[in-house]
C-alpha positions as CSV (number, residue, x, y, z in Angstrom):
1,X,0.0,0.0,-0.1
2,X,1.3,3.4,-0.9
3,X,1.1,6.2,1.7
4,X,0.6,9.7,0.8
5,X,2.3,12.3,3.0
6,X,2.2,16.2,3.2
7,X,5.9,16.9,2.1
8,X,7.7,20.2,2.3
9,X,9.3,19.0,-1.0
10,X,6.0,20.0,-2.8
11,X,6.2,23.8,-2.0
12,X,10.0,23.8,-2.3
13,X,9.7,22.2,-5.7
14,X,7.3,24.8,-6.9
15,X,9.5,27.7,-5.4
16,X,12.6,26.3,-7.1
17,X,10.8,26.0,-10.5
18,X,9.7,29.7,-10.0
19,X,13.4,30.7,-9.4
20,X,14.6,28.8,-12.5
21,X,12.0,30.8,-14.5
22,X,13.1,34.1,-13.0
23,X,16.9,33.3,-13.6
24,X,16.2,32.1,-17.1
25,X,14.2,35.2,-18.2
26,X,15.6,38.1,-16.1
27,X,15.4,41.0,-16.7
28,X,12.0,40.4,-18.5
29,X,12.5,43.4,-20.7
30,X,13.0,44.0,-24.4
31,X,10.7,41.4,-25.7
32,X,10.6,41.0,-29.5
33,X,9.9,38.7,-32.3
34,X,13.3,37.1,-33.4
35,X,14.3,36.8,-37.0
36,X,14.8,33.0,-36.8
37,X,12.5,30.3,-36.0
38,X,11.8,29.7,-32.3
39,X,13.2,26.2,-32.6
40,X,16.2,26.8,-34.8
41,X,18.5,26.8,-31.7
42,X,17.9,22.9,-31.5
43,X,20.0,22.5,-34.8
44,X,22.9,24.8,-33.7
45,X,26.4,23.5,-33.1
46,X,28.6,24.0,-30.2
47,X,28.7,27.6,-29.1
48,X,31.6,29.7,-29.8
49,X,31.5,31.5,-26.5
50,X,31.2,29.5,-23.4
51,X,32.7,29.2,-19.9
52,X,33.2,26.6,-17.4
53,X,30.8,28.5,-15.2
54,X,28.1,28.2,-17.8
55,X,28.5,24.5,-18.1
56,X,28.6,23.8,-14.3
57,X,25.7,26.2,-13.5
58,X,23.3,24.8,-16.2
59,X,24.2,21.3,-15.1
60,X,23.8,21.7,-11.4
61,X,21.2,24.3,-11.5
62,X,18.5,21.8,-12.4
63,X,19.8,19.1,-10.1
64,X,17.9,20.4,-6.9
65,X,14.8,20.6,-9.1
66,X,14.8,17.1,-10.2
67,X,15.5,15.8,-6.6
68,X,12.8,17.9,-5.1
69,X,10.3,17.0,-7.7
70,X,11.0,13.2,-7.5
71,X,10.8,13.4,-3.6
72,X,7.6,15.3,-3.9
73,X,6.0,12.8,-6.3
74,X,7.1,9.8,-4.2
75,X,5.8,11.4,-1.0
76,X,2.4,12.1,-2.7
77,X,2.0,8.5,-3.4
78,X,3.5,7.8,-6.9
79,X,5.7,4.7,-7.5
80,X,9.4,5.4,-7.8
81,X,9.5,4.5,-11.5
82,X,6.7,6.6,-12.7
83,X,7.8,9.5,-10.3
84,X,11.3,9.4,-11.9
85,X,10.0,9.4,-15.4
86,X,7.7,12.3,-14.8
87,X,10.2,14.4,-12.8
88,X,12.8,14.0,-15.7
89,X,10.2,14.9,-18.3
90,X,9.0,18.0,-16.3
91,X,12.5,19.2,-15.8
92,X,13.4,18.7,-19.6
93,X,10.1,20.4,-20.7
94,X,10.7,23.3,-18.2
95,X,14.2,23.8,-19.6
96,X,12.9,23.5,-23.2
97,X,10.2,26.2,-22.5
98,X,12.8,28.6,-21.0
99,X,15.3,28.2,-23.9
100,X,12.5,28.8,-26.5
101,X,11.3,31.9,-24.6
102,X,15.0,33.1,-24.5
103,X,14.6,33.6,-28.3
104,X,12.3,36.6,-27.6
105,X,14.8,38.3,-25.0
106,X,17.7,40.4,-26.6
107,X,19.8,39.7,-23.5
108,X,19.5,35.9,-23.5
109,X,20.7,33.2,-26.0
110,X,18.7,30.1,-26.5
111,X,21.2,27.1,-26.6
112,X,20.6,23.4,-27.2
113,X,23.7,22.7,-25.1
114,X,22.0,24.4,-22.1
115,X,18.9,22.4,-22.7
116,X,20.9,19.1,-22.8
117,X,22.8,20.0,-19.5
118,X,19.6,21.1,-17.8
119,X,18.0,17.8,-18.7
120,X,21.0,16.0,-17.5
121,X,21.1,17.9,-14.3
122,X,17.5,17.0,-13.8
123,X,18.2,13.3,-14.3
124,X,21.2,13.5,-11.9
125,X,18.9,15.0,-9.1
126,X,16.2,12.4,-9.9
127,X,18.9,9.7,-9.6
128,X,20.2,10.9,-6.3
129,X,16.6,10.9,-4.9
130,X,16.0,7.3,-6.5
131,X,19.1,6.0,-4.8
132,X,18.0,7.5,-1.4
133,X,14.5,6.1,-1.9
134,X,15.8,2.7,-2.8
135,X,18.1,2.4,0.4
136,X,15.2,3.8,2.7
137,X,16.5,7.4,3.1
138,X,13.1,9.0,2.4
139,X,11.4,6.6,4.8
140,X,14.0,7.2,7.4
141,X,13.4,11.0,7.1
142,X,9.7,10.3,7.7
143,X,10.4,8.7,10.9
144,X,12.8,11.5,12.0
145,X,10.2,14.0,11.1
146,X,7.5,12.0,13.1
147,X,9.8,12.1,16.2
148,X,10.6,15.9,15.8
149,X,7.6,17.5,14.3
150,X,3.8,17.5,14.6
151,X,1.5,16.5,11.7
152,X,0.9,19.0,8.9
153,X,4.4,20.7,9.3
154,X,5.3,20.6,5.7
155,X,4.8,24.5,5.2
156,X,6.7,25.2,8.3
157,X,9.5,23.0,7.3
158,X,9.7,24.7,3.9
159,X,9.9,28.1,5.6
160,X,12.8,26.9,7.8
161,X,14.6,25.6,4.7
162,X,14.1,28.9,2.9
163,X,15.3,31.1,5.8
164,X,19.1,30.7,5.2
165,X,18.6,31.0,1.4
166,X,17.0,34.5,2.1
167,X,20.0,35.4,4.1
168,X,22.4,34.8,1.2
169,X,21.3,38.0,-0.4
170,X,22.9,41.0,1.3
171,X,21.0,42.7,4.0
172,X,21.4,46.2,5.4
173,X,21.3,44.9,8.9
174,X,22.3,41.3,9.9
175,X,19.2,39.0,9.8
176,X,17.0,41.9,8.5
177,X,14.9,40.1,6.0
178,X,11.8,41.7,4.4
179,X,13.4,44.9,3.0
180,X,11.0,44.9,-0.1
181,X,9.6,48.5,0.4
182,X,12.6,49.9,-1.5
183,X,12.0,48.0,-4.6
184,X,8.0,48.6,-4.5
185,X,8.6,52.4,-4.4
186,X,10.0,52.9,-7.9
187,X,7.0,50.8,-9.2
188,X,4.5,52.7,-7.2
189,X,6.2,56.0,-8.5
190,X,5.6,55.1,-12.0
191,X,2.0,53.7,-11.4
192,X,0.9,56.9,-9.6
193,X,2.6,59.3,-12.1
194,X,-0.1,61.7,-13.5
195,X,-2.6,60.8,-10.8
196,X,-3.8,63.0,-7.8
197,X,-1.6,60.8,-5.6
198,X,1.6,61.6,-7.5
199,X,2.6,64.2,-4.9
200,X,2.4,61.5,-2.1
201,X,5.2,59.6,-3.8
202,X,7.5,62.4,-4.7
203,X,9.8,61.7,-1.6
204,X,10.4,58.3,-3.2
205,X,11.8,59.7,-6.3
206,X,15.3,59.1,-5.1
207,X,14.6,55.2,-5.1
208,X,14.3,55.3,-8.9
209,X,18.0,56.6,-9.6
210,X,20.6,54.0,-10.6
211,X,22.5,54.5,-7.2
212,X,20.3,55.5,-4.4
213,X,22.0,58.2,-2.0
214,X,21.5,57.9,1.7
215,X,17.8,59.1,2.4
216,X,16.5,60.0,5.9
217,X,18.2,59.5,9.3
218,X,20.3,56.5,9.9
219,X,18.7,53.8,12.2
220,X,19.5,54.3,15.8
221,X,21.6,51.6,17.4
222,X,18.6,50.4,19.5
223,X,16.7,49.9,16.0
224,X,19.6,47.9,14.5
225,X,19.9,45.7,17.5
226,X,16.2,45.1,17.6
227,X,16.2,44.1,13.9
228,X,19.0,41.6,14.5
229,X,17.2,40.3,17.6
230,X,13.8,39.8,15.8
231,X,15.5,38.4,12.6
232,X,17.1,35.7,14.8
233,X,14.0,35.1,16.8
234,X,11.5,34.6,14.0
235,X,12.7,31.4,12.5
236,X,12.8,30.0,15.9
237,X,9.2,30.8,16.7
238,X,8.1,29.4,13.4
239,X,9.9,26.2,14.3
240,X,8.2,26.2,17.8
241,X,4.8,26.1,16.2
242,X,5.6,22.7,14.5
243,X,8.3,21.1,16.9
244,X,7.5,18.8,19.6
245,X,8.3,20.4,23.1
246,X,11.5,19.6,25.1
247,X,15.1,19.3,24.0
248,X,14.2,19.3,20.4
249,X,13.4,23.0,20.5
250,X,16.6,23.6,22.2
251,X,18.6,21.9,19.5
252,X,16.5,23.9,16.9
253,X,17.6,27.1,18.5
254,X,21.2,26.0,18.4
255,X,20.8,24.8,14.9
256,X,19.3,28.2,13.8
257,X,22.2,30.0,15.5
258,X,24.9,28.0,13.8
259,X,23.2,28.1,10.4
260,X,22.3,31.7,10.5
261,X,25.9,32.7,11.5
262,X,27.3,30.5,8.8
263,X,25.0,31.9,6.2
264,X,25.7,35.4,7.1
265,X,29.4,34.8,7.0
266,X,29.0,33.2,3.5
267,X,26.9,36.1,2.2
268,X,29.4,38.7,3.5
269,X,32.3,36.7,1.9
270,X,30.4,36.7,-1.5
271,X,29.5,40.3,-1.2
272,X,32.7,42.0,0.0
273,X,35.4,39.2,-0.4
274,X,36.8,36.3,1.7
275,X,38.9,38.5,3.8
276,X,35.8,40.5,5.1
277,X,33.8,37.4,5.6
278,X,33.3,38.1,9.3
279,X,32.8,41.9,8.9
280,X,29.1,41.4,9.9
281,X,30.2,40.2,13.5
282,X,30.3,43.6,15.1
283,X,30.0,43.8,18.9
284,X,26.4,45.1,18.6
285,X,25.4,42.2,16.1
286,X,27.0,39.6,18.3
287,X,25.1,41.0,21.3
288,X,21.8,41.0,19.4
289,X,22.4,37.4,18.3
290,X,22.9,36.5,22.0
291,X,19.8,38.2,23.1
292,X,17.8,36.7,20.2
293,X,18.9,33.2,21.0
294,X,18.3,33.6,24.7
295,X,14.9,34.8,24.1
296,X,14.2,32.0,21.8
297,X,15.4,29.4,24.4
298,X,12.9,31.0,26.9
299,X,10.0,31.0,24.4
300,X,10.8,27.3,23.5
301,X,8.7,26.5,26.7
302,X,5.6,28.0,25.4
303,X,2.7,26.0,23.6
304,X,2.7,26.0,19.8
305,X,-0.3,28.4,19.5
306,X,1.3,31.0,21.9
307,X,4.6,30.6,19.9
308,X,2.5,31.5,16.7
309,X,1.3,34.6,18.3
310,X,4.6,35.7,19.5
311,X,6.1,35.0,15.9
312,X,3.4,37.2,14.4
313,X,4.3,40.1,16.7
314,X,8.1,39.6,16.1
315,X,7.5,39.4,12.3
316,X,5.4,42.4,12.3
317,X,7.9,44.5,14.2
318,X,10.7,43.1,12.1
319,X,9.2,44.4,8.7
320,X,8.3,47.7,10.2
321,X,11.7,48.4,11.5
322,X,13.4,47.1,8.3
323,X,11.1,49.4,6.1
324,X,12.6,52.4,8.0
325,X,16.2,51.5,7.0
326,X,17.5,54.4,4.6
327,X,19.1,53.7,1.4
328,X,22.9,53.5,2.0
329,X,25.0,54.4,-1.0
330,X,27.7,51.7,-0.3
331,X,25.1,49.0,0.3
332,X,23.3,49.9,-2.8
333,X,26.4,49.7,-4.8
334,X,27.1,46.3,-3.5
335,X,23.6,45.2,-4.6
336,X,24.3,46.4,-8.1
337,X,27.3,44.1,-8.1
338,X,25.0,41.2,-7.4
339,X,22.3,42.1,-9.7
340,X,24.3,43.1,-12.7
341,X,26.7,40.0,-12.7
342,X,26.6,36.4,-12.6
343,X,25.1,36.3,-9.1
344,X,21.7,37.2,-10.6
345,X,21.4,33.8,-12.2
346,X,21.3,31.9,-8.8
347,X,22.4,33.8,-5.7
348,X,20.5,36.9,-6.9
349,X,17.3,34.8,-7.0
350,X,17.6,34.5,-3.2
351,X,16.6,38.3,-2.9
352,X,13.0,37.3,-3.5
353,X,13.2,34.7,-0.7
354,X,14.8,37.4,1.5
355,X,12.1,40.0,0.7
356,X,9.1,37.8,1.0
357,X,10.1,35.3,3.8
358,X,8.8,37.4,6.7
359,X,5.4,37.9,4.8
360,X,5.2,34.3,4.0
361,X,6.0,33.4,7.6
362,X,3.2,35.7,8.9
363,X,0.8,34.2,6.5
364,X,1.7,30.7,7.7
365,X,1.4,31.7,11.4
366,X,-2.0,33.2,10.8
367,X,-3.1,29.8,9.1
368,X,-1.7,28.0,12.2
369,X,-3.6,30.0,14.6
370,X,-6.8,29.7,12.6
371,X,-6.5,26.0,12.3
372,X,-7.2,23.4,15.0
373,X,-4.4,22.4,17.0
374,X,-2.3,19.6,15.2
375,X,-1.8,16.5,17.1
376,X,1.7,15.3,17.8
């Protein structure tokens, strides 16, 4: 008998597929009808211009998608054989669609080599998933999950997996996710132009310049400390809504501390260079991380629904404080380095996770509060 489970691989596979679309079609401007047939790229020879990075990124970029899709299908009740075939076909069809659409973008080049590498990467991911499934790896994960988390915890687990990914994109303040207002302002300025509300958005015009200048007063030391504390506390509170009480929650706090610090260090190294990897570890930042971790350990004792309530308060305060952060010219320049270079293909896609994670977490916590208490 095949058992169906609510798997965190399902939302993660959907999200990763969306990130592939974003990385393949960015910057989504300049659409035009090409002077060649949309499928002519399938008959092209080996490209004249290529790099090792292109080959590796196209191969391994689709590997997680194949793995997640296979696991999602198996956990949803499909047999391993049909799940493998469907996952391989889906990854190949997605790559074919992206390469075909790239014909209509002047900044992208459709390539049959990319298509082949993407399909191969999908198959590698599916192969890894099939090997794990054959040796009982997926079943063992279900047993571990049953010992650590309540039923219907797939959404919370997906959020916990996405949290460190969001931290990869540079943040103005350590752990300060959710700074999406600065990107919405230029869009709102254009939308309101010529309307009676245009004067309301005049103060945002600075956001439309290529390199924003510092606007408004800098955040106070207390505000920066609060952002880091709340940013460290938020994923722990999300975890408490799905984790069984006791020592497991303590280990989850320790895991969040270690994973968060490691991801912030990696992000800083990618942004400013390996020699500055620990530049984020200022005295104030370390103090805030310590306060956030201590608060998380204390709140690990509260019931799940209470943790969800505290999580909503923490996330609301976090996004309100992060929205007040002024545009710093040096930080803006570092973002341009990400968005105009190779980082945009994969690392830059993490910006969407970082911007939207707090809002997705708030939506999830609201749903947890509205739903009946899940049984362990």
